[in-house]
C-alpha positions in Angstrom: 0.0 0.0 0.0 1.5 3.3 -1.1 1.8 6.0 1.6 1.8 9.7 0.6 3.5 12.4 2.7 1.1 15.1 4.0 2.6 18.2 5.6 0.9 19.1 8.9 -1.2 22.2 8.7 0.3 25.0 10.7 -2.2 26.5 13.1 -1.6 30.0 14.2 -3.5 31.2 17.2 -3.9 35.0 17.4 -3.2 36.2 20.9 -5.5 39.0 22.1 -4.8 40.8 25.4 -6.1 43.8 27.3 -3.6 46.2 28.8 -3.3 49.8 30.1 -0.8 51.9 28.2 1.6 53.9 30.3 3.9 55.7 27.8 4.4 56.7 24.2 7.7 56.1 22.5 9.4 58.4 20.0 7.9 56.5 17.1 4.3 57.1 18.4 3.7 53.6 19.7 2.0 53.1 23.0 4.0 51.2 25.6 2.5 48.8 28.1 3.7 45.8 30.2 2.6 42.3 29.5 4.0 39.0 30.8 6.9 41.0 32.4 8.1 42.7 29.2 7.5 45.8 27.1 4.6 45.7 24.7 4.7 48.3 21.9 1.2 49.0 20.5 0.5 50.9 17.3 -2.5 53.2 17.6 -2.6 53.3 21.4 -2.0 56.3 23.7 -0.9 56.7 27.4 -3.7 56.3 29.9 -5.8 54.2 27.5 -7.0 50.7 28.2 -6.9 48.8 24.9 -7.6 45.4 23.5 -4.5 44.4 21.5 -3.6 41.8 18.8 -0.1 40.5 19.4 1.7 40.5 16.1 5.2 39.8 17.2 6.4 38.2 20.4 10.1 38.1 21.3 11.9 37.1 24.5 12.4 40.7 25.7 9.6 42.6 24.0 6.4 42.2 22.0 4.6 44.2 19.4 0.9 44.6 18.8 -1.9 46.5 17.1 -4.8 48.2 18.7 -7.9 46.1 18.2 -10.4 48.1 20.4 -10.1 51.2 22.6 -11.8 50.6 25.9 -11.0 53.9 27.6 -9.9 56.9 25.4 -7.1 59.4 26.2 -7.8 63.1 26.3 -4.8 63.5 24.0 -6.4 61.5 21.2 -7.5 63.8 18.4 -9.3 63.2 15.1 -6.8 62.9 12.1 -7.3 65.6 9.6 -6.3 63.5 6.6 -8.9 61.0 5.2 -6.1 58.7 4.1 -4.4 58.5 7.6 -5.4 54.9 8.3 -3.9 53.6 5.0 -1.1 56.0 4.0 2.4 55.4 5.4 3.4 59.1 5.3 2.1 59.9 8.8 1.9 57.7 11.9 0.7 60.1 14.6 -2.2 62.2 13.4 -4.3 60.7 16.1 -1.9 62.2 18.8 -2.1 65.8 20.0 0.9 67.8 18.8 1.8 68.5 22.5 2.0 64.8 23.3 4.0 64.1 20.1 6.6 66.6 21.1 6.8 65.6 24.7 7.2 61.9 23.8 9.9 62.6 21.3 11.7 64.8 23.8 11.5 62.1 26.5 12.8 59.5 24.0 15.7 61.7 23.0 16.7 62.6 26.6 16.4 58.9 27.6 18.7 57.8 24.8 21.3 60.5 25.4 21.3 59.7 29.1 21.8 56.0 28.6 24.6 56.5 26.1 26.5 59.3 27.8 25.9 58.6 31.5 24.7 62.1 32.0 21.3 63.3 33.2 20.4 64.7 29.8 17.3 66.9 29.6 15.6 68.5 26.6 15.3 72.2 27.6 13.9 73.6 24.4 11.3 72.4 21.9 11.3 74.2 18.5 8.0 73.7 16.8 5.8 75.2 14.1 2.5 74.5 12.5 1.5 70.8 12.7 -0.3 70.9 9.3 0.5 72.7 6.0 4.3 72.6 6.6 5.8 70.4 3.9 7.2 72.3 1.0 8.4 69.2 -0.8 6.8 65.9 -1.7 7.5 63.0 -4.0 4.3 61.2 -5.2 4.6 57.7 -6.7 2.8 57.0 -10.0 1.5 53.5 -10.9 -0.8 52.7 -13.9 -3.3 49.9 -13.3 -3.9 48.2 -16.7 -7.0 46.3 -15.6 -8.9 49.4 -14.5 -7.0 51.7 -16.8 -6.4 54.2 -14.0 -3.4 56.0 -12.7 -2.6 55.8 -9.0 -0.8 58.8 -7.5 0.2 59.0 -3.9 2.4 57.7 -1.1 3.3 54.2 -0.1 1.2 52.2 2.4 2.9 51.5 5.7 5.2 48.5 5.2 4.2 48.0 1.6 5.2 49.1 -1.9 1.5 49.6 -2.8 0.4 53.2 -3.4 -2.5 54.9 -1.6 -4.2 57.1 -4.1 -4.5 60.6 -2.6 -7.2 63.2 -3.0 -5.4 65.5 -0.5 -2.5 65.7 1.9 -3.0 68.2 4.7 0.6 68.2 5.8 1.6 69.7 2.4 1.8 73.5 2.0 -1.7 74.6 0.8 -0.4 75.6 -2.6 0.9 72.1 -3.2 -2.1 70.3 -1.6 -4.4 72.2 -4.0 -2.5 70.8 -7.0 -3.2 67.1 -6.2 -6.6 66.6 -7.9 -5.9 68.6 -11.1 -2.4 67.2 -11.4 -3.8 63.6 -11.2 -6.4 64.4 -13.8 -3.9 65.9 -16.2 -1.4 63.1 -15.8 -4.2 60.5 -16.4 -4.8 62.1 -19.8 -1.3 61.7 -21.1 -0.5 59.1 -23.8 2.5 58.1 -21.7 0.3 57.5 -18.6 1.6 53.9 -18.2 5.2 55.0 -18.5 5.4 57.5 -15.7 7.7 57.0 -12.6 6.9 59.7 -10.1 6.2 63.4 -9.7 7.9 65.8 -7.3 6.3 69.0 -6.0 8.4 71.7 -4.4 7.2 75.1 -3.1 10.0 77.7 -3.6 9.7 81.2 -2.4 9.2 82.3 -6.0 6.4 79.8 -6.7 5.7 76.0 -7.0 7.7 73.7 -9.2 6.9 70.3 -10.7 9.4 67.5 -11.7 8.0 64.6 -13.8 10.0 61.4 -14.1 9.0 59.7 -17.3 10.3 56.3 -18.5 10.1 56.9 -22.3 10.3 60.0 -24.5 7.1 62.2 -24.4 5.2 62.8 -27.6 4.6 66.4 -28.6 0.9 66.3 -27.4 1.9 65.2 -23.9 4.5 68.0 -23.7 1.9 70.5 -24.8 -0.5 69.3 -22.1 2.2 69.5 -19.4 3.2 73.0 -20.5 -0.4 74.2 -20.6 -0.9 72.8 -17.0 2.3 74.6 -15.8 1.1 77.9 -17.3 -2.4 77.6 -15.8 -1.1 76.9 -12.3 2.0 79.1 -12.7 4.5 76.2 -12.1 8.1 75.9 -12.9 8.2 72.7 -15.0 11.0 70.2 -15.2 11.2 66.8 -17.0 13.4 64.0 -15.9 13.8 61.3 -18.6 16.4 59.5 -16.3 17.9 59.8 -12.9 20.7 62.0 -14.1 19.0 64.4 -16.6 16.8 67.3 -15.7 15.3 69.5 -18.4 13.8 72.8 -17.4 10.8 73.5 -19.7 9.8 76.8 -18.2 10.0 79.1 -15.2 12.8 80.8 -13.2 15.5 79.3 -11.0 13.8 78.4 -7.7 15.0 80.0 -4.5 14.2 80.4 -0.8 15.0 83.2 1.5 16.6 83.0 5.0 18.0 85.7 7.2 17.5 88.2 4.3 19.6 86.1 2.0 18.5 84.4 -1.3 19.5 80.8 -1.7 18.9 79.4 -5.2 18.7 75.6 -5.7 18.0 72.9 -8.2 14.9 70.7 -7.8 17.3 67.8 -7.0 19.3 69.7 -4.3 18.5 69.0 -0.7 16.6 71.6 1.1 14.8 71.3 4.5 11.3 70.1 3.9 9.8 72.2 6.7 10.7 75.8 5.7 9.1 77.5 8.7 11.0 75.3 11.2 14.2 75.7 9.2 14.2 79.4 9.8 13.7 78.9 13.6 16.4 76.2 13.6 19.0 78.4 11.9 18.2 81.4 14.1 18.7 79.2 17.2 21.9 77.7 16.0 23.3 81.2 15.4 22.3 82.3 18.9 23.9 79.2 20.4 27.1 79.8 18.5 27.2 83.3 20.1 28.7 84.8 16.9 31.3 87.6 17.2 32.9 89.7 14.4 36.3 88.1 14.8 35.0 84.4 14.8 36.2 81.9 12.4 33.5 79.2 11.9 33.6 75.8 10.3 30.4 74.3 8.9 30.6 70.6 8.2 28.1 68.7 6.0 27.1 72.2 5.0 24.9 71.3 1.9 24.4 74.5 -0.2 25.0 76.8 2.7 21.7 76.7 4.7 23.7 77.6 7.9 27.0 78.8 6.3 25.6 81.8 4.5 23.6 83.2 7.4 26.7 82.7 9.7 28.8 84.7 7.1 26.7 87.8 7.8 28.1 88.1 11.3 31.7 86.8 11.4 35.1 87.3 10.0 35.3 84.0 8.1 33.2 80.9 7.6 34.2 77.7 5.7 31.6 75.2 4.5 32.6 71.6 3.7 30.2 69.3 1.8 30.6 65.8 0.3 28.3 66.5 -2.7 30.2 68.6 -5.3 27.0 70.1 -6.8 25.9 71.4 -3.4 29.3 72.9 -2.6 29.3 74.6 -6.0 25.7 75.9 -5.4 26.9 77.2 -2.0 29.7 79.2 -3.6 27.3 80.5 -6.2 24.9 81.7 -3.5 27.7 83.3 -1.6 28.6 85.4 -4.7 24.9 86.1 -5.3 24.6 87.6 -1.8 27.9 89.5 -1.9 29.4 87.4 0.9 33.1 87.4 0.2 34.2 86.0 3.6 32.6 82.6 2.9 34.4 79.7 1.3 33.1 76.3 0.2 35.0 73.0 -0.2 34.0 69.6 -1.5 35.3 66.6 0.5 34.0 63.2 1.6 33.8 63.8 5.4 33.9 60.1 6.1 37.5 60.0 4.8 40.6 61.5 6.3 40.5 65.3 6.3 43.9 66.2 7.7 45.5 67.0 4.3 42.6 69.2 3.2 43.5 72.9 2.6 40.8 74.1 5.0 41.6 71.6 7.8 44.4 73.5 9.5 42.5 76.8 9.8 42.2 78.3 13.3 38.4 77.8 13.7 37.0 78.7 17.1 33.5 77.5 16.5 32.1 74.5 14.6 28.6 73.6 13.4 27.8 70.3 11.8 24.6 68.8 10.3 25.4 65.3 9.1 23.1 62.7 7.5 21.7 59.8 9.5 25.1 58.0 9.6 26.4 60.8 11.8 29.9 62.4 11.9 32.2 59.7 13.2 34.8 60.4 10.5 35.4 64.0 11.6 34.9 63.9 15.4 38.6 63.5 16.1 39.5 66.5 13.9 36.9 68.6 15.6 38.4 67.7 18.9 41.9 68.6 17.5 40.6 72.0 16.5 39.5 72.6 20.1 36.7 75.1 19.2 35.0 77.0 22.0 31.5 75.9 20.9 30.1 73.1 18.8 26.5 73.0 17.6 25.5 69.6 16.3 22.2 69.3 14.3 21.0 65.7 14.1 18.4 63.6 12.3 19.3 60.4 14.1 19.5 60.3 17.9 21.6 57.1 17.9 24.5 58.6 16.0 24.2 61.8 17.9 24.6 59.9 21.1 27.6 58.0 19.8 29.4 61.1 18.5 28.5 63.0 21.7 30.6 60.6 23.8 33.7 61.6 21.9 33.2 65.3 22.7 32.3 64.6 26.3 35.4 62.4 26.8 37.6 65.3 25.4 36.7 68.0 27.8 33.4 69.3 26.4 30.1 69.5 28.3 26.6 69.2 27.0 25.1 72.6 27.6 21.7 72.7 25.7 19.5 70.1 24.0 16.6 71.2 21.6 14.0 69.0 20.0 13.3 70.0 16.5 9.7 69.1 15.6 10.7 69.1 11.9 8.2 66.4 10.8 5.0 66.5 12.9 2.8 63.4 12.8 5.8 61.1 12.0 8.2 59.1 14.1 11.3 61.2 13.0 13.2 62.7 15.9 15.4 65.6 15.0 17.4 67.6 17.4 20.2 70.2 18.0 22.7 70.2 20.8 25.3 72.7 22.1 28.6 71.6 23.4 31.0 74.0 25.2 34.6 73.5 26.4 34.9 73.2 30.2 
């Protein structure tokens, strides 16, 4: 008699528990205790009793999703965006802005305290408007052959699938208003199935649009795009590949800060939250306590977001940036604003800097604004320069904590910590700290 192998059917039992949430982590997850370990719960707030689906259960912690709210927190608010439950762009629109900021500040202070051994405390929260703040957004485009429709929107949380948007309240109103007519116009193009993404940016001299297309556009499609750009007074750019950018019409975009004009290319990095960027730059300049005879070094300077405003108040400022195009744009903007005491250099700041022409200058103050990887490659050189003050702008608390240990071990003290609420309703924690020599 023949016997056939039959795999045993795996039976998964969903665990449902009821807990009381006691904290909110920096990512906007409720934190409770269950079976003697931390349980992180999406969609739950401190003070709430919730019914939770356990979705991941590890030895030291577990993760769950809110199934039902039994008692509701007074800090729970109604999300303004109709797409909030599907779109992965925001995670905390159900949380009051005050609680978002306080939970991020606590998470930042906790991490810095653990890593440095100090009693770190966030003594300043720099915040702006919780909605209508984003001046830049990239919207994915995906043509659905079965329904013959174009999807335009952001990715779902933990997925590559797009959520088709009708609005996005965190965008600047000028950009938010473009979403429905832009979707309608793109849907009418012959190349609708061969579009990659669209980028919207609000410069101080108007909005701009960059369209990534995957094959050459026919004349009729170009005409429709140009008509759309004229109707809505857009600067229009076409991107046939990742390297090429064709400006079809409009001026060179710029933004103003500290009475300076900074021009930029649509592909250049600029801070997404323009209002908070102004507050951040002003606070950094105040912490540096700039004097006429100061010589300042600005590392990871981009196109001069901090460098150029600093140049208005000091004898000399040097900006160093790894991306050549940004360093060149910074030099151009220095000339445009008649700042002749500002110099820009291009160098990979993860590599050795000691042989660089700017490295031996007698800088007495340093500002750095690295990417998420932090500034490990230049910390030893900063310590060698022995500046009086160091202002560190960070988009990653973990690498900030790591780099802080080098400064603290070399005779610096942590004088101020600010939370930068650069991305309301998201889990991003941005900060700025001031170090002074003992």
